[in-house]
N, CA, C and O atoms as a GROMACS GRO file, in nm:
protein
  268
    1VAL      N    1   0.073  -0.128  -0.007
    1VAL     CA    2   0.030  -0.015  -0.006
    1VAL      C    3   0.049   0.126  -0.010
    1VAL      O    4  -0.025   0.210  -0.062
    2SER      N    5   0.210   0.148   0.081
    2SER     CA    6   0.333   0.274   0.092
    2SER      C    7   0.324   0.302  -0.105
    2SER      O    8   0.257   0.391  -0.157
    3ASN      N    9   0.386   0.226  -0.161
    3ASN     CA   10   0.455   0.222  -0.296
    3ASN      C   11   0.277   0.234  -0.400
    3ASN      O   12   0.271   0.182  -0.512
    4LEU      N   13   0.210   0.274  -0.368
    4LEU     CA   14   0.102   0.334  -0.424
    4LEU      C   15   0.085   0.486  -0.403
    4LEU      O   16   0.108   0.555  -0.304
    5GLY      N   17   0.021   0.526  -0.566
    5GLY     CA   18   0.080   0.651  -0.574
    5GLY      C   19  -0.089   0.728  -0.517
    5GLY      O   20  -0.188   0.667  -0.477
    6LYS      N   21  -0.073   0.874  -0.531
    6LYS     CA   22  -0.226   0.883  -0.452
    6LYS      C   23  -0.310   0.862  -0.575
    6LYS      O   24  -0.265   0.843  -0.688
    7GLY      N   25  -0.475   0.869  -0.529
    7GLY     CA   26  -0.552   0.766  -0.631
    7GLY      C   27  -0.562   0.660  -0.683
    7GLY      O   28  -0.664   0.616  -0.735
    8ASN      N   29  -0.437   0.594  -0.673
    8ASN     CA   30  -0.442   0.437  -0.783
    8ASN      C   31  -0.512   0.338  -0.608
    8ASN      O   32  -0.542   0.360  -0.490
    9LEU      N   33  -0.505   0.254  -0.684
    9LEU     CA   34  -0.595   0.101  -0.629
    9LEU      C   35  -0.500   0.012  -0.607
    9LEU      O   36  -0.394   0.012  -0.668
   10THR      N   37  -0.535  -0.081  -0.507
   10THR     CA   38  -0.458  -0.237  -0.507
   10THR      C   39  -0.500  -0.237  -0.620
   10THR      O   40  -0.584  -0.168  -0.680
   11ASN      N   41  -0.362  -0.416  -0.675
   11ASN     CA   42  -0.411  -0.420  -0.753
   11ASN      C   43  -0.526  -0.593  -0.722
   11ASN      O   44  -0.605  -0.631  -0.808
   12ALA      N   45  -0.514  -0.639  -0.639
   12ALA     CA   46  -0.588  -0.701  -0.609
   12ALA      C   47  -0.637  -0.654  -0.440
   12ALA      O   48  -0.580  -0.563  -0.381
   13PRO      N   49  -0.771  -0.747  -0.369
   13PRO     CA   50  -0.830  -0.744  -0.252
   13PRO      C   51  -0.681  -0.792  -0.210
   13PRO      O   52  -0.597  -0.852  -0.277
   14ILE      N   53  -0.677  -0.729  -0.029
   14ILE     CA   54  -0.610  -0.803   0.052
   14ILE      C   55  -0.661  -0.811   0.154
   14ILE      O   56  -0.723  -0.716   0.201
   15GLN      N   57  -0.648  -0.936   0.224
   15GLN     CA   58  -0.691  -1.056   0.320
   15GLN      C   59  -0.619  -0.996   0.447
   15GLN      O   60  -0.496  -0.988   0.447
   16THR      N   61  -0.699  -0.951   0.562
   16THR     CA   62  -0.638  -0.891   0.715
   16THR      C   63  -0.751  -0.982   0.833
   16THR      O   64  -0.825  -1.066   0.781
   17ASN      N   65  -0.756  -0.968   0.938
   17ASN     CA   66  -0.845  -1.034   1.028
   17ASN      C   67  -0.973  -0.988   1.003
   17ASN      O   68  -1.076  -1.042   1.043
   18TYR      N   69  -0.965  -0.874   0.928
   18TYR     CA   70  -1.132  -0.782   0.917
   18TYR      C   71  -1.178  -0.866   0.769
   18TYR      O   72  -1.294  -0.852   0.729
   19GLY      N   73  -1.104  -0.933   0.708
   19GLY     CA   74  -1.189  -0.975   0.597
   19GLY      C   75  -1.114  -0.920   0.482
   19GLY      O   76  -0.995  -0.893   0.474
   20TRP      N   77  -1.189  -0.912   0.413
   20TRP     CA   78  -1.140  -0.896   0.247
   20TRP      C   79  -1.129  -0.728   0.202
   20TRP      O   80  -1.233  -0.666   0.226
   21HIS      N   81  -1.000  -0.634   0.132
   21HIS     CA   82  -1.030  -0.552   0.148
   21HIS      C   83  -0.964  -0.455   0.014
   21HIS      O   84  -0.878  -0.522  -0.043
   22VAL      N   85  -0.976  -0.353  -0.034
   22VAL     CA   86  -0.917  -0.336  -0.216
   22VAL      C   87  -0.881  -0.169  -0.134
   22VAL      O   88  -0.960  -0.083  -0.094
   23ILE      N   89  -0.800  -0.172  -0.134
   23ILE     CA   90  -0.709  -0.018  -0.022
   23ILE      C   91  -0.760   0.088  -0.190
   23ILE      O   92  -0.800   0.010  -0.276
   24LYS      N   93  -0.761   0.187  -0.222
   24LYS     CA   94  -0.773   0.306  -0.286
   24LYS      C   95  -0.696   0.455  -0.138
   24LYS      O   96  -0.745   0.489  -0.030
   25VAL      N   97  -0.564   0.504  -0.208
   25VAL     CA   98  -0.489   0.653  -0.136
   25VAL      C   99  -0.588   0.731  -0.225
   25VAL      O  100  -0.609   0.729  -0.347
   26ASP      N  101  -0.634   0.792  -0.133
   26ASP     CA  102  -0.676   0.923  -0.085
   26ASP      C  103  -0.614   1.042  -0.137
   26ASP      O  104  -0.641   1.130  -0.219
   27ASP      N  105  -0.488   1.000  -0.031
   27ASP     CA  106  -0.408   1.147  -0.034
   27ASP      C  107  -0.227   1.056   0.056
   27ASP      O  108  -0.209   0.937   0.083
   28VAL      N  109  -0.183   1.109   0.066
   28VAL     CA  110  -0.016   1.146   0.008
   28VAL      C  111   0.072   1.201   0.129
   28VAL      O  112   0.141   1.284   0.070
   29ARG      N  113   0.101   1.203   0.226
   29ARG     CA  114   0.141   1.286   0.329
   29ARG      C  115   0.291   1.249   0.443
   29ARG      O  116   0.305   1.146   0.511
   30THR      N  117   0.375   1.351   0.436
   30THR     CA  118   0.485   1.317   0.509
   30THR      C  119   0.452   1.326   0.629
   30THR      O  120   0.388   1.419   0.680
   31PHE      N  121   0.507   1.202   0.698
   31PHE     CA  122   0.515   1.190   0.879
   31PHE      C  123   0.664   1.176   0.874
   31PHE      O  124   0.747   1.121   0.802
   32LYS      N  125   0.660   1.262   1.000
   32LYS     CA  126   0.785   1.332   1.104
   32LYS      C  127   0.747   1.251   1.202
   32LYS      O  128   0.627   1.239   1.229
   33ALA      N  129   0.860   1.172   1.280
   33ALA     CA  130   0.855   1.040   1.382
   33ALA      C  131   0.880   1.184   1.449
   33ALA      O  132   0.940   1.275   1.392
   34PRO      N  133   0.816   1.192   1.603
   34PRO     CA  134   0.894   1.254   1.683
   34PRO      C  135   1.016   1.292   1.783
   34PRO      O  136   1.004   1.237   1.892
   35SER      N  137   1.083   1.340   1.776
   35SER     CA  138   1.247   1.316   1.835
   35SER      C  139   1.219   1.224   1.967
   35SER      O  140   1.114   1.202   2.029
   36PHE      N  141   1.292   1.200   1.978
   36PHE     CA  142   1.392   1.122   2.165
   36PHE      C  143   1.302   1.241   2.274
   36PHE      O  144   1.238   1.235   2.379
   37ASP      N  145   1.351   1.361   2.164
   37ASP     CA  146   1.367   1.476   2.338
   37ASP      C  147   1.195   1.497   2.384
   37ASP      O  148   1.151   1.506   2.498
   38GLU      N  149   1.095   1.501   2.218
   38GLU     CA  150   0.954   1.531   2.223
   38GLU      C  151   0.866   1.435   2.315
   38GLU      O  152   0.776   1.460   2.395
   39SER      N  153   0.949   1.273   2.261
   39SER     CA  154   0.840   1.169   2.354
   39SER      C  155   0.922   1.099   2.496
   39SER      O  156   0.890   0.997   2.557
   40LYS      N  157   1.041   1.195   2.523
   40LYS     CA  158   1.086   1.136   2.634
   40LYS      C  159   0.970   1.115   2.801
   40LYS      O  160   0.961   1.018   2.876
   41GLY      N  161   0.894   1.265   2.806
   41GLY     CA  162   0.778   1.289   2.906
   41GLY      C  163   0.762   1.152   2.930
   41GLY      O  164   0.810   1.077   3.015
   42ARG      N  165   0.624   1.124   2.764
   42ARG     CA  166   0.559   1.029   2.748
   42ARG      C  167   0.628   0.917   2.821
   42ARG      O  168   0.587   0.862   2.923
   43ILE      N  169   0.724   0.893   2.766
   43ILE     CA  170   0.836   0.753   2.784
   43ILE      C  171   0.819   0.717   2.922
   43ILE      O  172   0.764   0.614   2.960
   44GLN      N  173   0.883   0.829   3.019
   44GLN     CA  174   0.872   0.778   3.151
   44GLN      C  175   0.734   0.760   3.238
   44GLN      O  176   0.691   0.692   3.332
   45GLN      N  177   0.702   0.840   3.168
   45GLN     CA  178   0.497   0.802   3.221
   45GLN      C  179   0.473   0.722   3.260
   45GLN      O  180   0.449   0.681   3.374
   46THR      N  181   0.482   0.660   3.098
   46THR     CA  182   0.449   0.473   3.044
   46THR      C  183   0.536   0.415   3.126
   46THR      O  184   0.463   0.361   3.209
   47LEU      N  185   0.705   0.380   3.171
   47LEU     CA  186   0.714   0.325   3.217
   47LEU      C  187   0.722   0.315   3.337
   47LEU      O  188   0.766   0.207   3.376
   48VAL      N  189   0.680   0.434   3.458
   48VAL     CA  190   0.620   0.465   3.551
   48VAL      C  191   0.529   0.360   3.606
   48VAL      O  192   0.538   0.270   3.690
   49GLN      N  193   0.391   0.432   3.481
   49GLN     CA  194   0.293   0.375   3.504
   49GLN      C  195   0.288   0.176   3.495
   49GLN      O  196   0.212   0.103   3.559
   50ASN      N  197   0.370   0.144   3.418
   50ASN     CA  198   0.394   0.044   3.397
   50ASN      C  199   0.420  -0.093   3.561
   50ASN      O  200   0.365  -0.192   3.609
   51LYS      N  201   0.571   0.018   3.590
   51LYS     CA  202   0.650  -0.050   3.709
   51LYS      C  203   0.538  -0.045   3.804
   51LYS      O  204   0.487  -0.157   3.805
   52ARG      N  205   0.484   0.026   3.874
   52ARG     CA  206   0.317   0.092   3.945
   52ARG      C  207   0.227  -0.054   3.887
   52ARG      O  208   0.228  -0.144   3.970
   53LEU      N  209   0.196  -0.067   3.832
   53LEU     CA  210   0.053  -0.199   3.777
   53LEU      C  211   0.128  -0.282   3.844
   53LEU      O  212   0.092  -0.334   3.949
   54GLU      N  213   0.260  -0.304   3.779
   54GLU     CA  214   0.349  -0.493   3.821
   54GLU      C  215   0.349  -0.483   3.924
   54GLU      O  216   0.335  -0.590   3.984
   55LEU      N  217   0.364  -0.368   4.002
   55LEU     CA  218   0.441  -0.384   4.188
   55LEU      C  219   0.308  -0.402   4.259
   55LEU      O  220   0.316  -0.469   4.362
   56LEU      N  221   0.147  -0.342   4.215
   56LEU     CA  222   0.000  -0.344   4.226
   56LEU      C  223  -0.074  -0.495   4.216
   56LEU      O  224  -0.175  -0.542   4.267
   57ALA      N  225   0.033  -0.547   4.122
   57ALA     CA  226  -0.034  -0.664   4.133
   57ALA      C  227   0.066  -0.757   4.169
   57ALA      O  228   0.030  -0.874   4.166
   58LYS      N  229   0.250  -0.720   4.223
   58LYS     CA  230   0.282  -0.866   4.300
   58LYS      C  231   0.177  -0.823   4.416
   58LYS      O  232   0.082  -0.898   4.435
   59LEU      N  233   0.193  -0.697   4.501
   59LEU     CA  234   0.108  -0.731   4.634
   59LEU      C  235  -0.044  -0.774   4.601
   59LEU      O  236  -0.023  -0.892   4.575
   60ARG      N  237  -0.072  -0.770   4.597
   60ARG     CA  238  -0.244  -0.844   4.553
   60ARG      C  239  -0.176  -0.973   4.512
   60ARG      O  240  -0.244  -1.038   4.592
   61ALA      N  241  -0.087  -1.084   4.445
   61ALA     CA  242  -0.084  -1.143   4.466
   61ALA      C  243  -0.052  -1.214   4.620
   61ALA      O  244  -0.123  -1.303   4.668
   62ASN      N  245   0.051  -1.164   4.675
   62ASN     CA  246   0.096  -1.188   4.818
   62ASN      C  247   0.024  -1.139   4.949
   62ASN      O  248   0.068  -1.160   5.062
   63ALA      N  249  -0.112  -1.060   4.915
   63ALA     CA  250  -0.168  -1.063   5.017
   63ALA      C  251  -0.235  -1.098   5.126
   63ALA      O  252  -0.317  -1.007   5.140
   64LYS      N  253  -0.251  -1.176   5.211
   64LYS     CA  254  -0.321  -1.250   5.252
   64LYS      C  255  -0.459  -1.151   5.306
   64LYS      O  256  -0.430  -1.049   5.369
   65VAL      N  257  -0.563  -1.171   5.290
   65VAL     CA  258  -0.704  -1.140   5.342
   65VAL      C  259  -0.757  -1.196   5.485
   65VAL      O  260  -0.755  -1.318   5.497
   66VAL      N  261  -0.800  -1.123   5.590
   66VAL     CA  262  -0.812  -1.150   5.737
   66VAL      C  263  -0.928  -1.099   5.751
   66VAL      O  264  -0.951  -0.981   5.778
   67GLN      N  265  -1.020  -1.200   5.728
   67GLN     CA  266  -1.198  -1.172   5.831
   67GLN      C  267  -1.170  -1.169   5.956
   67GLN      O  268  -1.260  -1.153   6.039
   0.00000   0.00000   0.00000
């Protein structure tokens, strides 16, 4: 699909997990991936959140509930 020019269709249907598709390219735009510095804060947040969830799961698994 990435090799198709604007306004072109795929030569044959493409099968995905959702069925068969004929794809038409309506527009082509350049994509600028964010730099590490632009993504750093979000990456840190994600890593901290994952560690918190991991710790909570461990604490729950090892917890003894007494009534």
